[in-house]
C-alpha positions as CSV (number, residue, x, y, z in Angstrom):
1,M,-4.0,26.4,-30.7
2,L,-5.3,26.9,-27.1
3,I,-2.4,29.4,-26.4
4,K,-3.2,31.3,-29.6
5,I,-6.9,31.6,-28.6
6,L,-5.9,32.8,-25.1
7,L,-3.6,35.4,-26.6
8,S,-6.4,36.5,-28.9
9,Y,-8.6,37.1,-25.9
10,I,-5.9,39.3,-24.3
11,V,-5.2,41.4,-27.4
12,G,-8.9,41.2,-28.6
13,Y,-10.9,39.3,-31.2
14,V,-14.1,39.7,-33.2
15,Q,-17.0,37.4,-34.0
16,I,-17.8,37.6,-37.7
17,A,-20.6,36.5,-40.0
18,V,-19.6,35.0,-43.3
19,E,-22.2,34.8,-46.1
20,G,-21.8,33.2,-49.5
21,Y,-22.2,30.1,-51.6
22,F,-18.6,29.1,-51.1
23,A,-18.5,29.4,-47.3
24,Q,-16.7,26.0,-47.0
25,R,-14.0,27.2,-49.4
26,F,-13.6,30.3,-47.3
27,I,-12.9,28.1,-44.2
28,N,-10.4,25.9,-46.2
29,M,-8.5,29.0,-47.4
30,C,-8.2,30.3,-43.9
31,I,-6.7,27.0,-42.8
32,Q,-4.3,27.1,-45.8
33,N,-3.1,30.6,-44.9
34,N,-2.7,29.7,-41.1
35,I,-5.6,32.0,-40.1
36,L,-7.1,30.6,-36.9
37,I,-10.9,30.7,-36.8
38,W,-12.7,29.0,-33.9
39,N,-16.2,28.4,-32.5
40,I,-17.5,28.0,-36.1
41,K,-21.3,27.7,-36.1
42,R,-23.3,27.2,-39.3
43,I,-26.5,29.2,-39.4
44,N,-27.7,27.8,-42.8
45,T,-26.2,26.5,-46.0
46,T,-24.7,29.9,-46.9
47,V,-24.1,31.6,-43.6
48,F,-21.8,30.8,-40.6
49,V,-20.4,32.7,-37.7
50,A,-16.9,32.3,-36.2
51,N,-14.3,34.0,-34.0
52,V,-11.1,35.4,-35.4
53,S,-8.3,37.6,-34.0
54,I,-8.0,41.2,-34.9
55,S,-4.6,40.7,-36.6
56,D,-6.0,37.8,-38.7
57,F,-9.2,39.7,-39.5
58,R,-7.3,42.1,-41.6
59,Q,-6.2,39.3,-43.9
60,L,-9.7,38.1,-44.6
61,H,-10.4,40.8,-47.2
62,T,-8.4,38.9,-49.9
63,I,-10.0,35.6,-49.1
64,S,-13.5,37.2,-49.2
65,K,-12.9,38.5,-52.7
66,K,-11.6,35.1,-53.9
67,T,-14.5,33.1,-52.5
68,K,-17.1,35.8,-53.3
69,C,-18.2,35.9,-49.6
70,R,-19.4,38.9,-47.6
71,T,-17.8,39.3,-44.1
72,K,-19.3,41.4,-41.3
73,I,-18.3,42.0,-37.7
74,K,-21.0,41.0,-35.3
75,K,-19.3,41.4,-31.9
76,K,-16.0,42.7,-30.5
77,K,-14.6,40.7,-27.7
78,G,-11.5,40.5,-25.4
79,L,-9.8,42.6,-22.8
80,P,-9.2,45.8,-24.9
81,F,-12.9,46.1,-25.8
82,F,-13.8,45.2,-22.2
83,F,-11.6,48.0,-20.8
84,E,-12.9,50.4,-23.5
85,R,-16.5,49.6,-22.5
86,Y,-15.9,50.1,-18.7
87,K,-13.2,52.7,-18.7
88,K,-15.5,55.3,-17.1
89,R,-16.4,53.0,-14.2
90,K,-13.2,53.7,-12.1
91,V,-14.2,51.6,-9.1
92,L,-14.8,48.5,-11.2
93,M,-11.6,49.0,-13.0
94,I,-9.6,49.4,-9.8
95,L,-11.2,46.2,-8.4
96,L,-10.5,44.4,-11.5
97,G,-6.9,45.6,-11.4
98,V,-6.5,44.4,-7.8
99,L,-8.0,41.1,-8.7
100,L,-5.5,40.6,-11.5
101,V,-2.6,41.5,-9.2
102,L,-3.9,39.0,-6.6
103,I,-4.3,36.2,-9.3
104,M,-0.7,36.9,-10.5
105,A,0.5,36.7,-6.9
106,V,-1.4,33.6,-6.1
107,S,-0.1,31.9,-9.2
108,N,3.4,31.8,-7.7
109,F,2.3,29.3,-5.0
110,V,1.2,25.6,-5.0
111,W,-2.4,25.3,-3.9
112,N,-3.1,21.7,-4.9
113,I,-1.1,18.5,-5.0
114,H,-2.2,15.8,-7.4
115,I,-0.7,12.3,-7.3
116,E,-1.0,10.0,-10.3
117,C,0.1,6.3,-10.1
118,D,-0.2,3.3,-12.4
119,G,-1.2,1.1,-9.4
120,Q,-2.5,1.3,-5.9
121,I,-0.4,3.4,-3.5
122,N,-0.9,5.0,-0.1
123,Q,-1.2,8.7,-1.0
124,E,-1.0,9.8,2.6
125,E,2.5,8.2,2.9
126,I,3.6,9.9,-0.4
127,L,2.2,13.3,0.8
128,A,4.2,12.9,4.0
129,I,7.4,12.4,2.0
130,L,6.6,15.5,-0.1
131,N,6.0,17.6,3.0
132,E,9.2,16.5,4.5
133,N,11.1,17.5,1.4
134,G,9.5,21.0,1.1
135,L,6.5,20.4,-1.2
136,E,3.2,21.4,0.6
137,V,0.2,23.5,-0.1
138,G,1.0,27.2,0.2
139,K,4.7,26.8,-0.8
140,L,6.3,29.1,-3.3
141,K,7.0,27.2,-6.5
142,N,10.5,28.6,-6.9
143,K,11.5,27.4,-3.4
144,I,10.7,23.8,-4.3
145,D,13.6,21.5,-5.3
146,T,12.0,19.1,-7.7
147,N,15.2,17.0,-8.2
148,K,15.6,16.6,-4.4
149,I,12.0,15.5,-4.0
150,I,12.2,12.9,-6.9
151,R,15.5,11.6,-5.6
152,N,14.3,11.1,-2.0
153,I,11.0,9.5,-3.1
154,R,13.0,6.9,-5.1
155,Y,15.4,6.5,-2.1
156,E,12.7,6.0,0.5
157,R,10.2,3.9,-1.6
158,E,11.6,0.7,-3.1
159,D,8.1,0.1,-4.7
160,I,8.5,3.1,-7.0
161,A,10.5,2.7,-10.2
162,W,10.0,6.2,-11.6
163,A,8.8,9.6,-10.4
164,G,8.2,12.9,-12.2
165,L,7.1,16.2,-10.7
166,S,5.7,19.1,-12.8
167,F,3.7,22.3,-12.2
168,K,0.7,23.4,-14.1
169,G,-0.8,26.6,-12.9
170,T,-1.0,26.3,-9.1
171,N,-1.2,22.5,-9.4
172,A,1.7,20.3,-8.5
173,I,1.5,17.0,-10.4
174,L,3.5,14.0,-9.2
175,K,3.5,11.0,-11.5
176,L,4.6,7.6,-10.2
177,V,5.3,4.3,-11.8
178,K,5.3,1.3,-9.4
179,A,8.2,-1.2,-9.6
180,Q,7.2,-4.7,-10.6
181,E,7.9,-7.3,-7.9
182,K,10.0,-10.0,-9.5
183,P,10.8,-13.3,-7.8
184,E,14.5,-14.1,-7.5
185,I,15.5,-16.0,-10.6
186,I,18.2,-18.6,-10.0
187,Q,20.4,-19.2,-13.0
188,E,20.6,-22.7,-14.4
189,D,24.3,-23.0,-13.6
190,K,23.7,-22.2,-9.9
191,Y,23.0,-24.9,-7.3
192,C,19.5,-24.9,-5.7
193,S,16.9,-27.0,-3.9
194,I,13.1,-26.9,-4.1
195,I,11.2,-26.1,-1.0
196,S,7.4,-26.0,-0.3
197,N,5.6,-22.7,-0.3
198,K,2.3,-24.1,0.9
199,E,0.8,-26.6,3.3
200,G,-0.8,-29.7,1.8
201,V,-0.4,-33.4,0.8
202,I,1.9,-34.5,-2.1
203,T,-0.1,-36.0,-5.0
204,K,2.5,-36.0,-7.7
205,I,6.3,-35.6,-7.8
206,N,8.4,-36.0,-10.9
207,V,12.1,-35.1,-10.4
208,Q,14.2,-34.3,-13.5
209,N,17.3,-33.2,-11.5
210,G,18.1,-33.6,-7.8
211,T,17.0,-36.0,-5.1
212,A,13.4,-36.3,-3.9
213,A,13.0,-35.5,-0.2
214,V,9.3,-36.4,0.0
215,K,6.9,-39.0,-1.6
216,I,3.3,-39.1,-2.6
217,G,1.0,-38.9,0.5
218,D,3.5,-36.9,2.6
219,L,2.1,-34.0,4.6
220,I,4.2,-30.9,3.9
221,K,4.3,-27.4,5.4
222,P,5.8,-24.1,4.1
223,G,9.6,-24.5,4.2
224,T,9.6,-28.3,3.8
225,T,12.4,-29.4,1.4
226,L,10.8,-31.2,-1.5
227,V,13.8,-31.8,-3.7
228,N,17.4,-31.6,-2.6
229,G,19.8,-29.9,-5.0
230,W,22.3,-32.8,-5.0
231,L,22.9,-36.3,-6.3
232,E,24.8,-39.0,-4.6
233,G,26.6,-41.8,-6.5
234,K,28.3,-44.9,-5.3
235,Y,31.6,-43.9,-6.9
236,T,31.2,-40.1,-7.4
237,G,29.9,-39.2,-4.0
238,I,27.7,-36.1,-3.5
239,R,27.4,-33.8,-6.6
240,Y,25.5,-30.6,-6.3
241,V,23.0,-29.7,-9.1
242,H,20.2,-27.2,-10.0
243,A,17.1,-29.0,-8.8
244,I,14.3,-29.4,-11.4
245,A,10.9,-31.1,-10.6
246,D,7.2,-31.1,-11.4
247,I,5.4,-31.3,-8.0
248,E,1.6,-31.2,-7.2
249,A,-0.1,-31.2,-3.9
250,K,-3.6,-31.2,-2.4
251,V,-4.0,-27.8,-0.7
252,W,-6.9,-26.6,1.5
253,Y,-8.3,-23.1,1.7
254,S,-10.8,-22.5,4.5
255,K,-12.6,-19.8,6.4
256,K,-14.6,-20.1,9.6
257,E,-17.1,-17.5,11.0
258,R,-19.3,-17.3,14.0
259,I,-22.5,-15.4,13.3
260,Y,-24.9,-14.4,16.1
261,K,-28.6,-14.9,15.6
262,T,-29.5,-11.6,17.3
263,Q,-27.8,-8.6,15.7
264,E,-27.9,-4.8,16.0
265,I,-28.3,-3.3,12.6
266,K,-27.7,0.4,11.8
267,S,-29.7,1.8,8.9
268,R,-30.4,5.3,7.5
269,T,-33.9,6.8,7.9
270,G,-33.7,8.9,4.7
271,K,-33.4,12.2,6.6
272,E,-30.3,14.3,6.0
273,E,-28.9,17.8,6.5
274,E,-26.1,19.8,5.0
275,K,-23.7,22.2,6.6
276,Y,-21.1,24.4,4.9
277,S,-17.7,25.9,5.6
278,L,-15.0,27.9,3.8
279,K,-11.3,27.2,4.3
280,F,-8.7,29.8,3.3
281,N,-5.4,27.8,3.4
282,N,-5.2,26.8,7.1
283,L,-8.1,29.1,8.3
284,E,-11.5,27.4,8.4
285,I,-14.7,29.4,8.8
286,N,-17.9,27.5,9.6
287,L,-21.0,28.9,8.0
288,Y,-23.3,27.2,10.5
289,K,-23.7,27.6,14.3
290,T,-25.8,24.8,15.6
291,L,-24.9,21.2,16.1
292,S,-26.7,18.4,14.3
293,K,-30.4,18.0,15.0
294,F,-30.0,14.2,14.8
295,E,-29.1,12.1,17.8
296,N,-27.5,9.3,15.7
297,Y,-26.0,10.0,12.3
298,D,-23.3,9.2,9.7
299,T,-21.2,12.1,8.4
300,I,-19.7,12.5,5.0
301,V,-17.4,15.4,4.2
302,E,-17.0,16.6,0.6
303,T,-14.2,19.1,-0.2
304,K,-14.0,21.1,-3.4
305,K,-11.1,23.4,-4.1
306,L,-11.9,26.6,-6.0
307,K,-10.1,26.9,-9.3
308,I,-10.3,29.4,-12.2
309,F,-9.0,27.1,-14.9
310,S,-8.4,23.3,-15.0
311,D,-5.0,23.6,-13.2
312,F,-5.2,27.1,-11.6
313,Y,-6.3,26.4,-8.1
314,L,-6.9,29.1,-5.5
315,P,-6.2,28.8,-1.7
316,I,-9.9,28.5,-1.1
317,E,-11.8,25.3,-0.3
318,F,-15.6,24.9,0.0
319,K,-16.5,22.1,2.4
320,T,-19.9,20.4,2.5
321,L,-20.7,18.3,5.6
322,K,-23.6,15.9,5.1
323,N,-25.2,14.3,8.1
324,Y,-27.4,11.2,7.5
325,E,-29.8,10.2,10.3
326,T,-29.4,6.6,11.4
327,Q,-31.4,4.3,13.6
328,K,-30.6,1.0,15.3
329,Q,-32.7,-2.1,15.0
330,I,-32.4,-5.4,16.9
331,I,-33.1,-8.2,14.4
332,T,-33.1,-11.9,15.1
333,Y,-32.3,-14.4,12.4
334,N,-32.8,-18.2,12.3
335,A,-30.1,-20.6,11.2
336,E,-31.5,-21.0,7.6
337,Q,-31.5,-17.2,7.1
338,I,-27.9,-16.9,8.4
339,K,-26.9,-19.6,5.9
340,E,-28.6,-17.9,3.0
341,Q,-27.1,-14.5,3.8
342,N,-23.5,-15.6,4.4
343,I,-22.5,-18.7,2.4
344,A,-22.1,-17.0,-0.9
345,R,-20.1,-14.1,0.7
346,I,-17.7,-16.5,2.5
347,E,-17.2,-18.5,-0.7
348,Q,-16.4,-15.4,-2.7
349,E,-13.9,-14.3,-0.1
350,I,-12.1,-17.7,-0.2
351,E,-12.1,-17.9,-4.0
352,Q,-10.4,-14.5,-4.2
353,T,-7.3,-16.1,-2.5
354,I,-7.2,-19.2,-4.8
355,E,-4.9,-18.7,-7.8
356,Q,-5.7,-21.9,-9.6
357,K,-9.5,-21.9,-9.4
358,E,-9.8,-24.4,-12.3
359,N,-8.1,-27.0,-10.1
360,I,-10.8,-27.0,-7.3
361,V,-11.7,-30.6,-6.7
362,N,-13.9,-30.5,-3.7
363,K,-15.8,-28.0,-1.5
364,Q,-17.1,-28.8,2.0
365,I,-19.6,-26.7,4.0
366,N,-19.9,-27.3,7.8
367,F,-22.5,-25.9,10.1
368,E,-22.7,-25.9,13.9
369,E,-25.8,-24.3,15.5
370,Q,-25.8,-23.2,19.1
371,D,-28.5,-21.3,21.1
372,T,-27.1,-17.8,20.3
373,Y,-25.0,-18.3,17.2
374,V,-24.3,-20.4,14.1
375,E,-20.7,-21.3,13.0
376,I,-20.1,-21.7,9.3
377,E,-16.9,-23.3,8.0
378,I,-16.2,-23.6,4.3
379,I,-13.2,-25.7,3.0
380,Y,-11.9,-25.8,-0.6
381,E,-9.7,-28.6,-1.8
382,V,-7.4,-27.6,-4.7
383,I,-4.7,-29.5,-6.6
384,E,-1.9,-27.0,-7.2
385,N,1.6,-26.9,-8.5
386,I,3.8,-26.0,-5.6
387,G,7.5,-25.5,-4.8
388,T,9.9,-22.6,-5.1
389,K,13.7,-22.7,-5.7
390,E,16.1,-21.9,-2.9
391,K,19.8,-21.2,-3.6
392,I,22.3,-23.5,-1.9
393,V,24.7,-21.4,0.2
394,F,28.0,-23.1,1.2
């Protein structure tokens, strides 16, 4: 439909007014006869306006008779009518012709690279791979080997399961699907032991297969063997098995921070200034001459690429440089203020690392105040299922 509307603009279309008591039937018959009408706007119960191509307009006479509606042309639109209107203005027509030639020439290049991914990914690293393999801003589209680029991305990045590269207008769109990280699964007919993946104190161990290497109350560290993947009998000797066990341990999560009572705080004054520049591919032209009038400031740069349509980018960037004036203040806090400002934040940071939050059994908050600082230590005690299987290699 969008393509047909675009073609109608190129070959010309008309805006019509349709009047009659059966206006809705008029629209339905157009749809039944594959006549495209768009931008339909109802004026009142018996009148509406719409756009229709010149070729389709000729077919409306029969529909008008059947629905007893009157059809009248209100406006003529599109390139043919535009050229007819301005054919005497030669300079304008020449400039328009040059502009069309430039747009056609520019459309053969890539002027924007857009990366889509179903998860978080370092776009700078991906752009570096694209540049190394011949895809960069300003590159001719027919000089880009899409199969080579996709193949090398998959080869260099194990965290990417699928990659697809397409071109829309002057926009290169790279779509990525991240590979799911899967733990190694040891088949039940393979021999394995169970080792600790955390530091803690054993609170429960129930072995279904294998030989326990620790007992309740033992302090274990990452890598400690919890269950050996073998059984030893008086008459059978050592027999290797696939270890199976339910193991729980008391695990601690902690964070300790030293926070000084006197701090230098930077804040914005509310004053700001904007500076602009234009970038033509690799050439940047500053539209300002003076440096910032602020002594201390933060800078934020916003870049906007110029485009005609949604995917037709031009090799022109408009940059806005915003400077926000800042000031420094020396603030002194007492111990109670430091506690109020930081305990909730530290707790949140610790809890983000705890997978089994429902098994938190205790929380301890320790303070130590000195002349110039306060130390805050928060410790969470959690009962967790621990242990990971490790294949026995002979």
